[in-house]
C-alpha beads as a LAMMPS data file, in Angstrom:
LAMMPS data file: protein, C-alpha beads

343 atoms
342 bonds

1 atom types
1 bond types

-500.0 500.0 xlo xhi
-500.0 500.0 ylo yhi
-500.0 500.0 zlo zhi

Masses

1 110.0

Atoms # bond

1 1 1 -71.946 147.211 -45.192
2 1 1 -73.293 150.182 -47.185
3 1 1 -71.412 152.634 -44.974
4 1 1 -68.179 150.710 -45.554
5 1 1 -68.793 150.790 -49.329
6 1 1 -69.466 154.545 -49.231
7 1 1 -66.245 155.254 -47.348
8 1 1 -64.304 152.957 -49.646
9 1 1 -65.417 154.585 -52.902
10 1 1 -66.008 158.229 -51.921
11 1 1 -62.337 159.239 -51.990
12 1 1 -61.408 157.548 -55.307
13 1 1 -64.526 158.909 -57.023
14 1 1 -63.889 162.440 -55.746
15 1 1 -60.294 162.495 -56.980
16 1 1 -61.278 160.852 -60.244
17 1 1 -63.684 163.742 -60.857
18 1 1 -61.011 166.278 -59.903
19 1 1 -58.536 164.584 -62.268
20 1 1 -60.961 165.109 -65.142
21 1 1 -61.137 168.894 -64.728
22 1 1 -58.077 169.725 -66.927
23 1 1 -59.373 167.488 -69.726
24 1 1 -62.836 169.041 -69.578
25 1 1 -61.265 172.517 -69.586
26 1 1 -59.188 171.624 -72.650
27 1 1 -62.241 170.220 -74.412
28 1 1 -64.224 173.386 -73.685
29 1 1 -61.289 175.636 -74.566
30 1 1 -61.427 177.304 -71.131
31 1 1 -57.950 177.305 -69.501
32 1 1 -59.375 179.464 -66.702
33 1 1 -61.070 176.363 -65.304
34 1 1 -57.653 174.800 -64.712
35 1 1 -56.488 177.892 -62.807
36 1 1 -59.688 177.919 -60.768
37 1 1 -59.372 174.201 -60.108
38 1 1 -55.774 174.591 -58.964
39 1 1 -56.829 177.366 -56.582
40 1 1 -59.579 175.142 -55.191
41 1 1 -57.163 172.253 -54.647
42 1 1 -54.639 174.498 -52.890
43 1 1 -57.226 175.943 -50.529
44 1 1 -58.638 172.448 -49.988
45 1 1 -55.156 171.373 -48.893
46 1 1 -54.939 174.303 -46.469
47 1 1 -58.440 173.546 -45.133
48 1 1 -57.507 169.867 -44.755
49 1 1 -54.525 170.933 -42.662
50 1 1 -56.689 173.218 -40.528
51 1 1 -59.165 170.377 -40.019
52 1 1 -56.440 168.489 -38.178
53 1 1 -56.560 170.990 -35.307
54 1 1 -60.083 172.372 -35.740
55 1 1 -62.013 169.213 -36.600
56 1 1 -59.990 166.604 -34.712
57 1 1 -58.723 168.543 -31.687
58 1 1 -61.437 171.224 -31.496
59 1 1 -58.890 174.091 -31.552
60 1 1 -60.210 177.145 -33.409
61 1 1 -57.074 178.608 -34.975
62 1 1 -57.872 182.061 -36.338
63 1 1 -54.362 182.604 -37.639
64 1 1 -53.695 179.692 -39.974
65 1 1 -53.298 182.027 -42.958
66 1 1 -49.942 182.925 -41.374
67 1 1 -48.526 179.577 -42.551
68 1 1 -50.042 180.057 -45.999
69 1 1 -48.181 183.365 -46.284
70 1 1 -44.935 181.889 -44.938
71 1 1 -45.035 179.241 -47.662
72 1 1 -45.527 181.934 -50.291
73 1 1 -42.647 184.061 -49.008
74 1 1 -40.360 181.021 -48.766
75 1 1 -40.702 180.757 -52.548
76 1 1 -40.703 184.507 -53.182
77 1 1 -37.642 185.481 -51.132
78 1 1 -35.514 182.561 -52.314
79 1 1 -36.514 183.275 -55.901
80 1 1 -35.646 186.954 -55.346
81 1 1 -32.056 185.921 -54.599
82 1 1 -31.923 183.505 -57.545
83 1 1 -32.603 180.220 -55.738
84 1 1 -35.210 178.548 -57.917
85 1 1 -34.584 174.976 -56.775
86 1 1 -37.941 173.625 -55.680
87 1 1 -36.508 171.100 -53.233
88 1 1 -34.586 173.859 -51.465
89 1 1 -37.692 176.031 -51.332
90 1 1 -39.729 173.123 -50.001
91 1 1 -37.137 172.361 -47.307
92 1 1 -37.009 176.020 -46.224
93 1 1 -40.817 176.207 -46.251
94 1 1 -41.141 173.108 -44.040
95 1 1 -38.389 174.234 -41.655
96 1 1 -39.730 177.784 -41.239
97 1 1 -43.357 176.706 -40.838
98 1 1 -42.406 173.962 -38.367
99 1 1 -40.319 176.365 -36.272
100 1 1 -42.991 179.077 -36.248
101 1 1 -45.738 176.534 -35.479
102 1 1 -43.665 175.125 -32.626
103 1 1 -43.157 178.575 -31.069
104 1 1 -46.719 179.775 -31.645
105 1 1 -48.231 176.476 -30.533
106 1 1 -46.157 176.386 -27.356
107 1 1 -47.588 179.774 -26.388
108 1 1 -51.151 179.373 -27.658
109 1 1 -51.783 175.895 -26.296
110 1 1 -51.278 177.184 -22.757
111 1 1 -54.746 178.677 -23.194
112 1 1 -58.058 177.419 -24.546
113 1 1 -61.299 178.764 -25.926
114 1 1 -61.414 182.454 -26.742
115 1 1 -57.868 182.914 -25.457
116 1 1 -56.505 180.452 -28.014
117 1 1 -58.463 182.154 -30.795
118 1 1 -57.200 185.633 -29.931
119 1 1 -53.543 184.616 -29.482
120 1 1 -53.426 182.791 -32.823
121 1 1 -54.991 185.871 -34.421
122 1 1 -52.425 188.114 -32.722
123 1 1 -49.493 186.045 -34.024
124 1 1 -50.936 186.064 -37.541
125 1 1 -51.306 189.847 -37.456
126 1 1 -47.713 190.170 -36.211
127 1 1 -46.412 188.290 -39.250
128 1 1 -48.781 190.207 -41.514
129 1 1 -47.365 193.566 -40.432
130 1 1 -43.844 192.114 -40.562
131 1 1 -44.406 191.283 -44.230
132 1 1 -45.829 194.765 -44.831
133 1 1 -42.703 196.324 -43.303
134 1 1 -40.313 194.409 -45.597
135 1 1 -39.949 197.129 -48.215
136 1 1 -37.142 195.294 -49.993
137 1 1 -39.579 192.494 -50.800
138 1 1 -42.412 194.744 -51.942
139 1 1 -43.959 195.598 -48.593
140 1 1 -47.714 196.038 -48.849
141 1 1 -47.568 195.749 -52.657
142 1 1 -46.266 192.194 -52.507
143 1 1 -43.417 190.443 -54.274
144 1 1 -43.472 189.267 -57.897
145 1 1 -42.024 185.799 -58.503
146 1 1 -40.366 185.577 -61.902
147 1 1 -38.990 182.045 -61.632
148 1 1 -41.149 179.011 -60.915
149 1 1 -40.020 176.298 -58.517
150 1 1 -37.991 173.680 -60.365
151 1 1 -37.922 170.092 -59.054
152 1 1 -35.557 168.672 -61.669
153 1 1 -37.862 166.492 -63.754
154 1 1 -40.643 169.076 -63.641
155 1 1 -41.302 172.642 -62.594
156 1 1 -44.376 174.520 -61.431
157 1 1 -44.486 177.060 -64.227
158 1 1 -48.107 177.453 -65.349
159 1 1 -51.505 176.409 -64.084
160 1 1 -51.387 172.855 -65.439
161 1 1 -48.283 171.663 -63.519
162 1 1 -49.492 173.391 -60.353
163 1 1 -52.878 171.689 -60.731
164 1 1 -51.396 168.196 -60.942
165 1 1 -48.913 168.878 -58.145
166 1 1 -51.724 170.136 -55.881
167 1 1 -53.903 167.164 -56.890
168 1 1 -51.159 164.692 -55.972
169 1 1 -50.274 166.380 -52.673
170 1 1 -53.950 166.607 -51.708
171 1 1 -54.510 162.932 -52.523
172 1 1 -51.515 161.796 -50.459
173 1 1 -52.503 164.119 -47.599
174 1 1 -56.102 162.843 -47.617
175 1 1 -54.950 159.220 -47.466
176 1 1 -52.580 160.128 -44.641
177 1 1 -55.417 161.844 -42.767
178 1 1 -57.586 158.747 -43.145
179 1 1 -54.829 156.612 -41.649
180 1 1 -54.132 159.162 -38.932
181 1 1 -57.803 159.398 -37.962
182 1 1 -57.916 155.677 -37.241
183 1 1 -54.445 155.511 -35.700
184 1 1 -53.825 155.588 -31.930
185 1 1 -52.491 159.145 -32.230
186 1 1 -55.614 160.247 -34.083
187 1 1 -57.887 158.658 -31.507
188 1 1 -55.997 160.351 -28.676
189 1 1 -56.127 163.675 -30.542
190 1 1 -59.898 163.426 -30.934
191 1 1 -60.198 162.360 -27.301
192 1 1 -58.445 165.582 -26.236
193 1 1 -61.395 167.415 -27.761
194 1 1 -64.018 165.216 -26.102
195 1 1 -62.498 164.901 -22.628
196 1 1 -58.955 166.262 -22.124
197 1 1 -58.964 165.539 -18.389
198 1 1 -59.601 161.855 -18.936
199 1 1 -56.831 161.726 -21.564
200 1 1 -54.474 163.318 -19.074
201 1 1 -55.581 160.858 -16.393
202 1 1 -54.736 157.969 -18.736
203 1 1 -51.142 159.165 -18.850
204 1 1 -51.065 160.935 -22.218
205 1 1 -49.770 164.478 -22.596
206 1 1 -52.650 166.572 -23.925
207 1 1 -50.278 169.464 -24.570
208 1 1 -47.794 167.278 -26.456
209 1 1 -50.438 165.646 -28.641
210 1 1 -52.029 168.968 -29.541
211 1 1 -48.666 170.609 -30.202
212 1 1 -47.655 167.801 -32.557
213 1 1 -50.922 168.184 -34.464
214 1 1 -50.541 171.970 -34.608
215 1 1 -46.998 171.733 -36.025
216 1 1 -48.051 169.155 -38.628
217 1 1 -51.003 171.336 -39.588
218 1 1 -48.809 174.412 -39.947
219 1 1 -46.310 172.572 -42.171
220 1 1 -49.032 171.235 -44.467
221 1 1 -50.569 174.709 -44.759
222 1 1 -47.119 176.048 -45.639
223 1 1 -46.865 173.518 -48.500
224 1 1 -50.199 174.842 -49.743
225 1 1 -48.663 178.322 -49.640
226 1 1 -45.714 177.148 -51.761
227 1 1 -48.151 175.890 -54.403
228 1 1 -50.181 179.108 -54.214
229 1 1 -47.065 181.215 -54.802
230 1 1 -46.295 179.258 -57.965
231 1 1 -49.895 179.511 -59.170
232 1 1 -50.127 183.284 -58.773
233 1 1 -46.387 184.028 -59.285
234 1 1 -46.848 186.427 -56.397
235 1 1 -46.318 186.629 -52.637
236 1 1 -48.400 189.145 -50.732
237 1 1 -49.024 190.046 -47.084
238 1 1 -52.735 189.721 -47.857
239 1 1 -52.305 185.934 -47.869
240 1 1 -51.612 186.221 -44.111
241 1 1 -54.568 188.468 -43.297
242 1 1 -57.280 187.362 -40.888
243 1 1 -60.038 187.217 -43.566
244 1 1 -58.127 184.368 -45.244
245 1 1 -58.015 182.505 -41.921
246 1 1 -61.753 183.068 -41.628
247 1 1 -62.328 181.668 -45.110
248 1 1 -60.411 178.512 -44.226
249 1 1 -62.542 178.065 -41.099
250 1 1 -65.726 178.504 -43.160
251 1 1 -64.537 175.885 -45.657
252 1 1 -63.940 173.374 -42.862
253 1 1 -67.270 174.110 -41.167
254 1 1 -69.495 173.944 -44.260
255 1 1 -67.627 170.864 -45.442
256 1 1 -67.877 168.958 -42.175
257 1 1 -65.807 169.217 -39.014
258 1 1 -63.661 166.170 -38.352
259 1 1 -64.536 164.586 -41.693
260 1 1 -61.505 163.931 -43.900
261 1 1 -63.347 164.750 -47.131
262 1 1 -65.227 167.659 -45.545
263 1 1 -62.588 170.375 -46.167
264 1 1 -62.369 169.365 -49.842
265 1 1 -66.134 169.623 -50.271
266 1 1 -66.095 172.912 -48.360
267 1 1 -63.334 174.440 -50.508
268 1 1 -65.072 173.397 -53.720
269 1 1 -68.431 174.802 -52.584
270 1 1 -67.045 178.038 -51.144
271 1 1 -64.804 179.004 -54.064
272 1 1 -67.357 178.035 -56.727
273 1 1 -69.982 180.153 -54.966
274 1 1 -67.484 182.998 -54.762
275 1 1 -66.813 182.869 -58.505
276 1 1 -70.537 182.631 -59.284
277 1 1 -71.427 185.638 -57.114
278 1 1 -68.489 187.661 -58.479
279 1 1 -69.854 187.146 -61.974
280 1 1 -73.212 188.572 -60.847
281 1 1 -72.202 191.691 -58.947
282 1 1 -69.223 193.513 -57.512
283 1 1 -70.984 193.407 -54.131
284 1 1 -70.739 189.640 -54.079
285 1 1 -70.043 189.501 -50.340
286 1 1 -73.634 190.594 -49.700
287 1 1 -74.711 187.346 -51.333
288 1 1 -71.933 185.186 -49.961
289 1 1 -72.710 185.858 -46.298
290 1 1 -76.376 184.752 -46.363
291 1 1 -75.490 181.761 -48.565
292 1 1 -72.968 180.495 -46.014
293 1 1 -75.487 180.999 -43.202
294 1 1 -78.154 179.042 -45.084
295 1 1 -75.721 176.201 -45.833
296 1 1 -74.614 176.037 -42.200
297 1 1 -78.251 175.847 -41.058
298 1 1 -79.556 173.425 -43.685
299 1 1 -76.595 171.079 -44.117
300 1 1 -75.906 170.524 -40.431
301 1 1 -72.610 168.745 -39.994
302 1 1 -71.384 169.962 -43.385
303 1 1 -71.644 168.773 -46.961
304 1 1 -69.792 165.527 -46.353
305 1 1 -72.029 164.529 -43.441
306 1 1 -75.184 165.600 -45.295
307 1 1 -74.459 162.825 -47.815
308 1 1 -75.101 160.271 -45.071
309 1 1 -78.542 159.586 -46.526
310 1 1 -76.803 157.964 -49.502
311 1 1 -75.456 155.192 -47.306
312 1 1 -78.429 154.722 -44.977
313 1 1 -80.174 151.372 -45.410
314 1 1 -83.830 151.540 -46.510
315 1 1 -86.336 151.390 -43.633
316 1 1 -87.424 147.877 -42.820
317 1 1 -91.034 146.976 -43.523
318 1 1 -93.136 146.686 -40.362
319 1 1 -93.780 143.123 -39.288
320 1 1 -97.389 142.145 -38.648
321 1 1 -97.903 139.565 -35.945
322 1 1 -100.814 137.170 -36.409
323 1 1 -103.612 137.841 -33.902
324 1 1 -103.970 135.542 -30.943
325 1 1 -107.129 133.637 -30.133
326 1 1 -108.053 136.175 -27.483
327 1 1 -107.579 139.127 -29.857
328 1 1 -109.763 137.422 -32.471
329 1 1 -112.476 137.014 -29.865
330 1 1 -112.320 140.708 -28.955
331 1 1 -112.983 141.691 -32.560
332 1 1 -116.708 140.887 -32.167
333 1 1 -119.164 143.770 -32.614
334 1 1 -119.614 145.949 -29.499
335 1 1 -123.328 145.050 -29.136
336 1 1 -122.478 141.334 -28.982
337 1 1 -119.895 141.968 -26.265
338 1 1 -122.437 144.100 -24.313
339 1 1 -125.113 141.360 -24.524
340 1 1 -122.652 138.771 -23.274
341 1 1 -121.645 141.020 -20.365
342 1 1 -125.296 141.699 -19.370
343 1 1 -126.123 137.993 -19.483

Bonds

1 1 1 2
2 1 2 3
3 1 3 4
4 1 4 5
5 1 5 6
6 1 6 7
7 1 7 8
8 1 8 9
9 1 9 10
10 1 10 11
11 1 11 12
12 1 12 13
13 1 13 14
14 1 14 15
15 1 15 16
16 1 16 17
17 1 17 18
18 1 18 19
19 1 19 20
20 1 20 21
21 1 21 22
22 1 22 23
23 1 23 24
24 1 24 25
25 1 25 26
26 1 26 27
27 1 27 28
28 1 28 29
29 1 29 30
30 1 30 31
31 1 31 32
32 1 32 33
33 1 33 34
34 1 34 35
35 1 35 36
36 1 36 37
37 1 37 38
38 1 38 39
39 1 39 40
40 1 40 41
41 1 41 42
42 1 42 43
43 1 43 44
44 1 44 45
45 1 45 46
46 1 46 47
47 1 47 48
48 1 48 49
49 1 49 50
50 1 50 51
51 1 51 52
52 1 52 53
53 1 53 54
54 1 54 55
55 1 55 56
56 1 56 57
57 1 57 58
58 1 58 59
59 1 59 60
60 1 60 61
61 1 61 62
62 1 62 63
63 1 63 64
64 1 64 65
65 1 65 66
66 1 66 67
67 1 67 68
68 1 68 69
69 1 69 70
70 1 70 71
71 1 71 72
72 1 72 73
73 1 73 74
74 1 74 75
75 1 75 76
76 1 76 77
77 1 77 78
78 1 78 79
79 1 79 80
80 1 80 81
81 1 81 82
82 1 82 83
83 1 83 84
84 1 84 85
85 1 85 86
86 1 86 87
87 1 87 88
88 1 88 89
89 1 89 90
90 1 90 91
91 1 91 92
92 1 92 93
93 1 93 94
94 1 94 95
95 1 95 96
96 1 96 97
97 1 97 98
98 1 98 99
99 1 99 100
100 1 100 101
101 1 101 102
102 1 102 103
103 1 103 104
104 1 104 105
105 1 105 106
106 1 106 107
107 1 107 108
108 1 108 109
109 1 109 110
110 1 110 111
111 1 111 112
112 1 112 113
113 1 113 114
114 1 114 115
115 1 115 116
116 1 116 117
117 1 117 118
118 1 118 119
119 1 119 120
120 1 120 121
121 1 121 122
122 1 122 123
123 1 123 124
124 1 124 125
125 1 125 126
126 1 126 127
127 1 127 128
128 1 128 129
129 1 129 130
130 1 130 131
131 1 131 132
132 1 132 133
133 1 133 134
134 1 134 135
135 1 135 136
136 1 136 137
137 1 137 138
138 1 138 139
139 1 139 140
140 1 140 141
141 1 141 142
142 1 142 143
143 1 143 144
144 1 144 145
145 1 145 146
146 1 146 147
147 1 147 148
148 1 148 149
149 1 149 150
150 1 150 151
151 1 151 152
152 1 152 153
153 1 153 154
154 1 154 155
155 1 155 156
156 1 156 157
157 1 157 158
158 1 158 159
159 1 159 160
160 1 160 161
161 1 161 162
162 1 162 163
163 1 163 164
164 1 164 165
165 1 165 166
166 1 166 167
167 1 167 168
168 1 168 169
169 1 169 170
170 1 170 171
171 1 171 172
172 1 172 173
173 1 173 174
174 1 174 175
175 1 175 176
176 1 176 177
177 1 177 178
178 1 178 179
179 1 179 180
180 1 180 181
181 1 181 182
182 1 182 183
183 1 183 184
184 1 184 185
185 1 185 186
186 1 186 187
187 1 187 188
188 1 188 189
189 1 189 190
190 1 190 191
191 1 191 192
192 1 192 193
193 1 193 194
194 1 194 195
195 1 195 196
196 1 196 197
197 1 197 198
198 1 198 199
199 1 199 200
200 1 200 201
201 1 201 202
202 1 202 203
203 1 203 204
204 1 204 205
205 1 205 206
206 1 206 207
207 1 207 208
208 1 208 209
209 1 209 210
210 1 210 211
211 1 211 212
212 1 212 213
213 1 213 214
214 1 214 215
215 1 215 216
216 1 216 217
217 1 217 218
218 1 218 219
219 1 219 220
220 1 220 221
221 1 221 222
222 1 222 223
223 1 223 224
224 1 224 225
225 1 225 226
226 1 226 227
227 1 227 228
228 1 228 229
229 1 229 230
230 1 230 231
231 1 231 232
232 1 232 233
233 1 233 234
234 1 234 235
235 1 235 236
236 1 236 237
237 1 237 238
238 1 238 239
239 1 239 240
240 1 240 241
241 1 241 242
242 1 242 243
243 1 243 244
244 1 244 245
245 1 245 246
246 1 246 247
247 1 247 248
248 1 248 249
249 1 249 250
250 1 250 251
251 1 251 252
252 1 252 253
253 1 253 254
254 1 254 255
255 1 255 256
256 1 256 257
257 1 257 258
258 1 258 259
259 1 259 260
260 1 260 261
261 1 261 262
262 1 262 263
263 1 263 264
264 1 264 265
265 1 265 266
266 1 266 267
267 1 267 268
268 1 268 269
269 1 269 270
270 1 270 271
271 1 271 272
272 1 272 273
273 1 273 274
274 1 274 275
275 1 275 276
276 1 276 277
277 1 277 278
278 1 278 279
279 1 279 280
280 1 280 281
281 1 281 282
282 1 282 283
283 1 283 284
284 1 284 285
285 1 285 286
286 1 286 287
287 1 287 288
288 1 288 289
289 1 289 290
290 1 290 291
291 1 291 292
292 1 292 293
293 1 293 294
294 1 294 295
295 1 295 296
296 1 296 297
297 1 297 298
298 1 298 299
299 1 299 300
300 1 300 301
301 1 301 302
302 1 302 303
303 1 303 304
304 1 304 305
305 1 305 306
306 1 306 307
307 1 307 308
308 1 308 309
309 1 309 310
310 1 310 311
311 1 311 312
312 1 312 313
313 1 313 314
314 1 314 315
315 1 315 316
316 1 316 317
317 1 317 318
318 1 318 319
319 1 319 320
320 1 320 321
321 1 321 322
322 1 322 323
323 1 323 324
324 1 324 325
325 1 325 326
326 1 326 327
327 1 327 328
328 1 328 329
329 1 329 330
330 1 330 331
331 1 331 332
332 1 332 333
333 1 333 334
334 1 334 335
335 1 335 336
336 1 336 337
337 1 337 338
338 1 338 339
339 1 339 340
340 1 340 341
341 1 341 342
342 1 342 343
């Protein structure tokens, strides 16, 4: 009963807290907190998408930043040619990311383990150097975006609109992930991680299930890239680099693999630690590395799973059975028992 209550209220409480960030920032007179919060929500969305293949299917994709960069360039290139319609940019982002994920997934899913990791990394590096070679769109220096995505009734110009758009998309995506996790497709997807041979023996296509999850994950990461491009007003090849893919993996791991809320907790913890260490020293990575190691060792299963103690029932008091007649007789002093035995 307590576990059901925890699962029922954890998601609403988390998003209620996140919804209060802009109001707290306005009260404190710190608009930077809104920008930081929007960045956290966007990376939480990307980590949530990665969790679909990493946490549910057990596929370590070391090239998911590729889709983040594709989403950014979908906004940047269309804006470069004067197409600022957000719905058009969103449609192009979804189509491009779905097509690339379908091609990459078809190749990568023929392998497993270290082979899958290296091939996803290789594809990500291919797109990274492709973006660097596009001199017309800034090359290695990146591409400035001068026009925010306009969706008719609203546009994504400024940190505040991007924050609420990311909050809404993350909320809908989290609810969808909860439904998917309990759906037949979600159960089959998780079963492909536990025992793919048995899933195949039951008549399900392991390759097809994993490919569907990989495409959906790539599209959702691309949407996160679209939001990131509007937040930073910039599209850069660095968004596709392998360190970004590594950061997404770290967020999922420290948050909790396979847990729907885990990537959100992981993104919040990782990016807040990053900002805190950056304020201390320019060599903040020397502090970040050990901190992540300590978290991974102490909070086994991630932040979300480490909160399990909140929903554990209190230990039951030990029951004391009344002594039997024979046990009461044996409680006599040892000398009395010895005298009776000698007699």
